[in-house]
GUBA-7265 format. One line per 3 residues: for each residue x, y, z of N, C-alpha, C. Coordinates in nm, 4 decimals. Atoms other than C-alpha are relative to their C-alpha. Layout:
<nodes>
X:Y:Z:X:Y:Z:X:Y:Z | ...
</nodes>
This chain:
<nodes>
0.0740:-0.1214:0.0484:0.8212:7.9908:0.8846:0.0082:0.0054:-0.1604 | 0.0374:-0.0338:0.1318:0.6593:8.1020:0.5747:0.0084:0.1254:-0.0604 | -0.0087:-0.1696:0.0590:0.6367:8.4849:0.5662:0.0717:0.0801:0.1119
-0.0917:-0.0822:-0.0680:0.8782:8.7286:0.7233:-0.0421:0.1720:-0.0565 | 0.0048:-0.1591:0.0308:0.8080:9.1157:0.7341:0.1373:0.0768:0.0105 | -0.1417:-0.0644:-0.0381:1.1115:9.3422:0.7161:-0.0736:0.1620:-0.0113
0.0380:-0.1613:0.0102:1.0290:9.7216:0.7835:0.0732:0.0516:-0.0339 | -0.0751:-0.0971:0.0770:1.2448:9.9547:0.5767:-0.0149:0.1242:0.0541 | 0.0097:-0.1411:-0.0311:1.3549:10.2835:0.6611:0.0480:0.0786:-0.1167
-0.0534:-0.1092:0.1240:1.3794:10.5550:0.4109:0.0336:0.1358:0.0503 | -0.0563:-0.1285:-0.0486:1.5581:10.8690:0.4528:0.0192:0.0866:-0.1259 | -0.0352:-0.0947:0.1001:1.5417:11.1754:0.2144:-0.0170:-0.0700:-0.1444
0.0243:0.0340:0.1297:1.3839:10.9362:-0.0649:0.1164:-0.1088:-0.0402 | -0.0947:0.1301:0.0354:1.6557:10.6575:-0.0317:-0.0050:-0.0983:0.0994 | 0.0042:0.0882:-0.1457:1.6305:10.3511:0.1783:0.1144:-0.0027:0.0390
-0.1225:-0.0238:-0.1012:1.8775:10.3275:0.4603:0.0482:-0.1363:-0.0204 | -0.0740:0.1113:0.0134:2.1534:10.0438:0.4461:-0.0633:-0.1047:0.1072 | 0.0735:0.1148:-0.1087:1.9878:9.8971:0.7686:-0.1282:-0.0555:-0.0575
0.1215:0.0899:0.0318:1.6877:9.8023:0.5295:0.0321:-0.1361:-0.0394 | -0.0394:0.1314:0.0875:1.8869:9.5569:0.3098:0.0630:-0.0882:0.1252 | -0.0287:0.0861:-0.1129:2.0411:9.4342:0.6365:-0.0748:-0.1138:0.0600
0.1094:0.0821:-0.0489:1.7259:9.3360:0.7773:-0.0555:-0.1112:-0.0994 | 0.0422:0.1501:0.0876:1.6435:9.1429:0.4589:0.1022:-0.0746:0.0017 | -0.0964:0.1088:0.0081:1.9720:8.9653:0.4836:-0.0510:-0.0958:0.1160
0.0174:0.0723:-0.1267:1.8737:8.8916:0.8638:-0.1378:-0.0842:-0.0188 | 0.1378:0.0778:0.0300:1.5159:8.7615:0.7411:0.0508:-0.1382:-0.0653 | -0.0363:0.1447:0.1049:1.6682:8.5053:0.4877:0.1084:-0.0717:0.0964
-0.0803:0.1029:-0.0796:1.9219:8.3935:0.7751:-0.0907:-0.0379:0.1195 | 0.0925:0.0768:-0.1077:1.6348:8.3419:1.0336:-0.0800:-0.1242:-0.0985 | 0.0638:0.1019:0.0914:1.4663:8.1340:0.7423:0.0359:-0.0087:-0.1143
-0.0080:-0.0221:0.1400:1.6090:8.0671:0.4245:-0.0748:-0.0634:-0.0807 | 0.1336:0.0555:0.0904:1.3061:7.8663:0.3257:-0.1145:0.0475:0.0248 | 0.1098:-0.0967:-0.0010:1.0958:8.1436:0.3772:-0.0726:-0.0203:-0.1318
0.0683:0.0089:0.1364:0.8013:8.1277:0.1301:0.0036:0.1294:-0.0595 | -0.0099:-0.1498:0.0503:0.8201:8.5162:0.1099:0.0525:0.0604:0.1025 | -0.0397:-0.1175:-0.0698:1.0052:8.8079:0.2508:-0.0681:0.1343:-0.0500
0.0555:-0.1460:0.0419:0.8005:9.1397:0.2382:0.0714:0.0950:0.0651 | -0.0362:-0.1364:-0.0601:0.9573:9.4705:0.2619:-0.1251:0.0944:0.0097 | 0.0650:-0.0925:-0.0304:0.7576:9.7381:0.4082:0.0435:0.1271:-0.0132
-0.0880:-0.1414:-0.0028:0.8380:10.0912:0.3306:-0.1356:0.1111:0.0264 | 0.0852:-0.1062:-0.0120:0.6441:10.3940:0.4956:0.0212:0.1069:-0.0326 | -0.0615:-0.1507:0.0351:0.6379:10.7484:0.3818:-0.1357:0.0551:-0.0677
0.0752:-0.0744:0.0896:0.4650:11.0153:0.1821:0.0806:0.0123:-0.1477 | -0.0757:-0.0358:0.1024:0.5268:11.0302:-0.1659:0.0028:-0.1425:-0.1283 | -0.0311:0.1231:0.0971:0.6093:10.7571:-0.4515:0.1178:-0.0830:0.0308
-0.1218:0.0924:-0.0481:0.8128:10.4609:-0.3347:0.0135:-0.1460:-0.0903 | -0.0307:0.0758:0.0525:0.7974:10.2737:-0.6104:0.1247:-0.0737:-0.0548 | -0.1358:0.0215:0.0777:1.1622:10.2859:-0.7167:0.0685:-0.0955:0.1378
-0.0408:0.0506:-0.1214:1.2334:10.2040:-0.3228:-0.0466:-0.1498:-0.0036 | 0.0481:0.1305:-0.0244:1.0026:9.9085:-0.3320:0.0861:-0.1130:-0.1312 | -0.0838:0.0761:0.0928:1.1968:9.7635:-0.6683:0.1525:0.0003:0.0796
-0.1251:0.0239:-0.0495:1.5349:9.8147:-0.4826:0.0145:-0.0818:0.1432 | 0.0025:0.0793:-0.1276:1.4376:9.6345:-0.1562:-0.0022:-0.1557:-0.0607 | 0.0166:0.1274:0.0787:1.3475:9.3417:-0.3983:0.1313:-0.0435:-0.0757
-0.1317:0.0269:0.0414:1.6910:9.3622:-0.5767:0.0856:-0.0511:0.1099 | -0.0722:0.0502:-0.0980:1.8210:9.3066:-0.2339:-0.0352:-0.1320:0.0845 | 0.0515:0.1168:-0.0737:1.6555:8.9814:-0.1297:-0.1635:-0.0074:0.0151
0.1560:0.0060:-0.0418:1.2949:9.0679:-0.0553:-0.0885:-0.0549:-0.1436 | 0.0962:0.0455:0.1003:1.0252:8.8908:-0.2694:-0.0808:0.0756:-0.0353 | 0.0744:-0.1195:0.0035:0.7828:9.1718:-0.2523:-0.0073:0.1122:0.0637
0.0066:-0.0840:-0.0775:0.7296:9.4962:-0.1454:-0.1393:0.0807:0.0208 | 0.1326:-0.0684:-0.0316:0.4356:9.7113:0.0125:0.0568:0.1390:0.0440 | -0.0438:-0.1265:-0.0026:0.4487:10.0608:-0.0079:-0.1183:0.0753:0.1052
0.1085:-0.0072:-0.0823:0.2448:10.2319:0.2796:0.0127:0.1750:-0.0087 | -0.0257:-0.1427:0.0422:0.2006:10.6247:0.1366:-0.1243:0.0814:0.0752 | 0.0601:-0.0839:-0.0527:0.0446:10.8801:0.3506:0.0504:0.1349:0.0587
-0.0571:-0.1538:-0.0559:0.0842:11.2709:0.4363:0.0789:-0.0444:0.1384 | -0.0363:0.0074:-0.1479:0.0990:11.1705:0.8154:0.1124:-0.1060:0.0313 | -0.0930:0.0668:-0.0546:0.3827:10.9337:0.7688:0.1265:0.0550:-0.0961
-0.1124:-0.1028:0.0563:0.6132:11.2027:0.6028:0.1225:-0.0292:0.0789 | -0.1265:0.0041:-0.1196:0.7967:11.2189:0.9174:-0.0574:-0.1204:0.1202 | 0.0354:0.1148:-0.0663:0.8139:10.9617:1.1744:-0.0735:0.0497:0.1395
0.0578:-0.0174:-0.1263:0.5688:10.9827:1.4572:-0.0485:-0.1652:0.0658 | 0.0275:0.1037:-0.0120:0.5116:10.6535:1.6684:-0.1612:-0.0527:-0.0279 | 0.1484:0.0251:0.0353:0.1269:10.6763:1.6597:-0.0022:-0.0437:-0.1301
0.0016:-0.0009:0.1164:0.1309:10.7166:1.2978:0.0594:-0.1359:-0.0545 | -0.0531:0.1072:0.0434:0.3750:10.4424:1.2092:-0.0518:-0.1059:0.0800 | 0.0494:0.1108:-0.1078:0.2544:10.2093:1.5003:-0.1384:-0.0418:-0.0674
0.1225:0.0180:0.0422:-0.1065:10.2552:1.3205:0.0414:-0.0982:-0.1637 | -0.0149:0.0396:0.1190:0.0256:10.1603:0.9695:0.0655:-0.1412:0.0028 | -0.0557:0.1626:0.0457:0.2446:9.8496:1.0519:-0.0832:-0.1055:0.0677
0.0860:0.1184:-0.0250:-0.0258:9.7121:1.2696:-0.1129:-0.0229:-0.0970 | 0.0663:0.0427:0.1222:-0.2341:9.7221:0.9477:0.0640:-0.0753:-0.0566 | -0.0540:0.1013:0.0761:-0.0019:9.5491:0.7656:0.0583:-0.1212:0.0465
-0.0045:0.1001:-0.0724:0.0632:9.3138:1.0230:-0.1240:-0.0898:-0.0007 | 0.1613:0.0768:0.0069:-0.2984:9.2055:1.0484:-0.0406:-0.0083:-0.1403 | 0.0138:0.0452:0.1472:-0.3177:9.1918:0.6865:0.0869:-0.0988:-0.0396
-0.1115:0.0650:0.0446:-0.0073:9.0081:0.6092:0.0213:-0.1454:0.1042 | -0.0223:0.1166:-0.1150:-0.0211:8.7727:0.9281:0.1381:-0.0651:0.0007 | -0.1389:0.0384:0.0052:0.3800:8.7282:0.9317:0.0070:-0.1250:0.1162
-0.0770:0.0536:-0.1064:0.5770:8.4783:1.1007:0.0940:0.0509:0.0911 | -0.1148:-0.1015:-0.0674:0.8429:8.7193:1.1835:0.0084:0.1484:-0.0594 | 0.0152:-0.1322:0.0302:0.9020:9.0710:1.1677:0.1482:0.0064:0.0260
-0.1169:-0.0089:-0.0374:1.2402:9.2134:1.1388:0.0089:0.1536:-0.0529 | 0.0118:-0.1288:0.0181:1.3339:9.5817:1.1526:0.1581:0.0441:0.0706 | -0.1011:-0.0536:-0.0499:1.6659:9.7880:1.2074:0.0159:0.0364:0.1625
0.0157:-0.0484:-0.1280:1.7492:9.8858:1.5699:0.0949:0.1291:-0.0133 | -0.0280:-0.1685:0.0644:1.7652:10.2501:1.4678:-0.0823:0.0778:0.1214 | 0.0523:-0.0827:-0.1164:1.6069:10.5435:1.6842:-0.1462:-0.0211:-0.0611
0.1021:0.0305:0.0233:1.2946:10.4493:1.4907:-0.0408:-0.1621:0.0544 | 0.0302:0.1315:-0.0388:1.3144:10.0601:1.5671:-0.0100:-0.0031:0.1312 | 0.0059:0.0161:-0.1622:1.3862:10.1134:1.9363:-0.1029:0.0890:0.0537
0.1183:-0.0473:-0.0700:1.0926:10.3376:1.9638:-0.1218:-0.0694:-0.0226 | 0.1259:0.0321:0.0615:0.8144:10.1720:1.7573:0.0273:-0.1630:0.0407 | 0.0036:0.1464:-0.0179:0.8998:9.7857:1.8304:-0.0624:-0.0556:0.1441
0.0540:0.0418:-0.1578:0.8518:9.7756:2.2137:-0.1421:0.0403:0.0014 | 0.1578:-0.0376:0.0418:0.5001:9.9625:2.1102:-0.0904:-0.1144:-0.0551 | 0.0720:0.0939:0.0751:0.4166:9.7006:1.8776:0.0038:-0.1588:0.0808
-0.0079:0.1415:-0.0743:0.5306:9.3679:2.0858:-0.1300:-0.0322:0.0618 | 0.1388:0.0224:-0.0773:0.2419:9.4026:2.3542:-0.1195:-0.0380:-0.0748 | 0.1216:-0.0016:0.0895:-0.0231:9.4697:2.0895:-0.0309:-0.1547:-0.0745
-0.0167:0.1355:0.0615:0.0880:9.1342:1.9202:-0.0069:-0.1265:0.0910 | -0.0062:0.0980:-0.0893:0.1101:8.9461:2.2166:0.1520:-0.0858:-0.0099 | -0.1117:0.0530:-0.0042:0.4878:8.8800:2.1735:0.1081:0.0605:0.0631
-0.1609:-0.0370:-0.0441:0.8326:8.9083:2.2859:0.0795:0.0715:-0.1003 | -0.0760:-0.0780:0.0721:1.0918:9.0955:2.1383:0.1568:0.0081:-0.0014 | -0.1396:-0.0055:-0.0275:1.4692:9.0614:2.0775:0.0335:0.1175:-0.0565
-0.0202:-0.1052:0.0662:1.6232:9.3740:2.0275:0.1731:0.0019:-0.0038 | -0.1342:-0.0134:0.0136:1.9681:9.4698:1.9089:0.0798:-0.1274:-0.0222 | -0.0603:0.1132:0.0434:2.0441:9.1471:1.7650:0.1500:0.0468:-0.1027
-0.1152:-0.0128:0.0363:2.4155:9.1325:1.6472:0.0404:-0.0744:-0.1372 | -0.0320:0.1330:0.0875:2.4299:8.8045:1.4641:-0.1049:-0.0776:-0.0009 | 0.1092:0.1195:-0.0214:2.2249:8.5162:1.3950:0.0333:-0.1275:-0.0578
-0.0186:0.1233:-0.0144:2.2827:8.1644:1.4170:-0.0522:-0.1103:0.0138 | 0.1033:0.1241:-0.0592:2.1596:7.8099:1.4395:0.0735:-0.0817:0.1020 | -0.0453:0.0730:-0.0952:2.1961:7.5891:1.7291:-0.0903:-0.1229:-0.0137
0.0915:0.0948:0.0426:2.0466:7.2713:1.6078:-0.1002:0.0467:-0.0909 | 0.1211:-0.0787:0.0645:1.6981:7.3293:1.4895:-0.0410:0.1798:0.0444 | 0.0556:-0.0990:-0.0334:1.6698:7.6454:1.6862:0.0559:0.1328:-0.0554
-0.0722:-0.0924:0.0410:1.7495:7.9935:1.5587:0.0521:0.1061:0.1182 | -0.0416:-0.0766:-0.1478:1.9749:8.1916:1.8025:0.0487:0.1627:-0.0303 | 0.0003:-0.1292:-0.0005:2.0046:8.5405:1.8375:0.1305:0.0640:0.0758
-0.0976:-0.0800:-0.0805:2.3239:8.7183:1.9708:0.0069:0.1493:0.0138 | -0.0024:-0.1099:-0.0195:2.3194:9.0439:2.1343:0.0708:0.0474:0.1038 | -0.1024:-0.0688:-0.0717:2.5495:9.2703:2.2932:-0.0856:0.0210:0.1514
0.0434:-0.0508:-0.1510:2.5006:9.3381:2.6801:0.1223:0.0630:0.0992 | -0.1029:-0.0402:-0.0836:2.6965:9.5277:2.9333:0.1075:0.0980:-0.0983 | -0.1035:-0.1158:0.1008:2.8094:9.8199:2.6797:0.0837:-0.0991:-0.0950
-0.0779:0.0942:0.1030:2.9226:9.5357:2.4417:0.0990:-0.0776:0.0560 | -0.0994:0.0949:-0.0573:3.1593:9.3731:2.6817:-0.0243:-0.1642:0.0289 | 0.0080:0.1181:-0.0196:2.9703:9.0759:2.6731:-0.1189:-0.0404:-0.1137
0.1178:0.0322:0.1111:2.7258:8.8648:2.4610:-0.0799:-0.1014:0.0337 | 0.0946:0.0920:-0.0415:2.3908:8.6751:2.5253:-0.0557:-0.0740:-0.0900 | 0.0524:0.0220:0.1403:2.2444:8.4484:2.2911:-0.1621:-0.0307:0.0735
0.1403:0.0145:-0.0076:1.8433:8.4354:2.2780:-0.0344:-0.0836:-0.0958 | 0.0776:0.0963:0.1509:1.6018:8.1721:2.0906:-0.1140:0.0137:0.0690 | 0.1440:0.0048:-0.0092:1.2460:8.1965:2.0605:-0.0444:-0.1184:-0.0076
0.0405:0.1429:-0.0035:1.0775:7.8793:2.1426:-0.1435:0.0003:-0.0601 | 0.1393:-0.0037:0.0626:0.7081:7.9585:2.0084:-0.0482:0.1469:-0.0152 | 0.0578:-0.1553:0.0415:0.5091:8.2590:1.8597:0.0873:0.0748:-0.1024
-0.0746:-0.0798:0.0824:0.6110:8.5085:1.6434:0.1555:0.0577:0.0348 | -0.1288:-0.0236:-0.0082:0.9638:8.5783:1.5752:0.0201:0.1399:-0.0182 | 0.0114:-0.1460:0.0051:1.0209:8.9830:1.6472:0.1189:0.0096:0.0611
-0.1234:-0.0390:-0.0374:1.3649:9.1060:1.6270:0.0492:0.1488:-0.0709 | -0.0706:-0.1263:0.0579:1.5668:9.4348:1.5831:0.1456:-0.0240:-0.0094 | -0.1635:0.0397:0.0527:1.8935:9.4028:1.4116:0.1027:0.1299:0.0247
-0.0881:-0.1516:-0.0016:2.2042:9.6299:1.5022:0.0364:0.0214:-0.1267 | -0.0405:-0.0674:0.1315:2.2998:9.8312:1.2036:0.1769:-0.0432:0.0035 | -0.1645:0.0363:0.0168:2.6553:9.7350:1.0453:0.0248:-0.1121:0.0355
-0.0748:0.0906:-0.0505:2.6808:9.3966:1.1772:-0.0566:-0.1395:-0.1022 | 0.0251:0.1336:0.0874:2.4835:9.1490:0.9407:-0.0048:0.0795:-0.1724 | 0.0102:-0.0901:0.1479:2.5957:9.2251:0.5667:-0.1087:-0.0396:-0.0710
0.1184:-0.0032:0.0795:2.3313:9.2920:0.3245:0.0517:-0.0952:-0.1143 | -0.0232:0.0692:0.1424:2.2861:9.0399:0.0125:0.0238:0.0852:-0.1172 | -0.0407:-0.0609:0.1449:2.4372:9.1147:-0.3141:-0.1371:0.0549:-0.0776
0.0925:-0.0886:0.1303:2.2414:9.3661:-0.5304:-0.0163:-0.0615:-0.1177 | 0.0293:0.1064:0.1159:2.0740:9.1409:-0.8006:-0.0868:0.0963:-0.0895 | 0.0743:-0.0887:0.0827:1.9466:9.3555:-1.0838:-0.1248:-0.0818:-0.0932
0.1091:0.0932:0.0938:1.7498:9.0453:-1.2675:-0.1157:-0.0154:0.1286 | 0.1184:0.0326:-0.0968:1.5433:9.0226:-0.9313:-0.1230:0.1194:-0.0323 | 0.0918:-0.1018:-0.0167:1.1873:9.1602:-0.9633:-0.1143:-0.0599:0.0867
0.1140:0.0367:-0.0804:0.8677:9.1371:-0.7600:-0.1039:0.1158:-0.0155 | 0.1075:-0.1129:0.0154:0.5493:9.2969:-0.7033:0.0168:0.1088:0.0996 | 0.0017:-0.1024:-0.0727:0.5459:9.6420:-0.5380:-0.1430:0.0596:0.0312
0.1238:-0.0547:-0.0405:0.1943:9.7166:-0.3867:-0.0118:0.1033:0.0882 | 0.0293:-0.1461:-0.1029:0.0677:10.0524:-0.2360:-0.1325:-0.0329:0.0790
</nodes>
């Protein structure tokens, strides 16, 4: 892989912790990724949030600002996400398994002609294959999933993948 998109979530002007966990998950998926891009949707100025996601491991950030993105709707976020995906042509997409992630990702996957691994609680390697571990049967059992071809598209379970340490020295481009 060479490029991974991380769709971050912002609430009341602050990035949610699951956004930093998603960046850490992207780094676990491909530690040698050429670039990890944090994408932040909303209305207002997100330069500070873009800088923050970079401090937690993203290489650059894209902020998508529009009044229709102030509150989540699957139509508006879906259009914005598809525009970024088409422009960036990523090899993988990571998002939190939150109410937004659970609603948005199953709508994006068919448009991308892609599968989706949802609610991954851990990411490991089995030889050369990235293995996603996800709970089933209300968390009483776990299953392993492997993507053999195509786009890696995954949502991660909040509070299961530790965010990378915040690094004040990291900097990168924040594009609007």
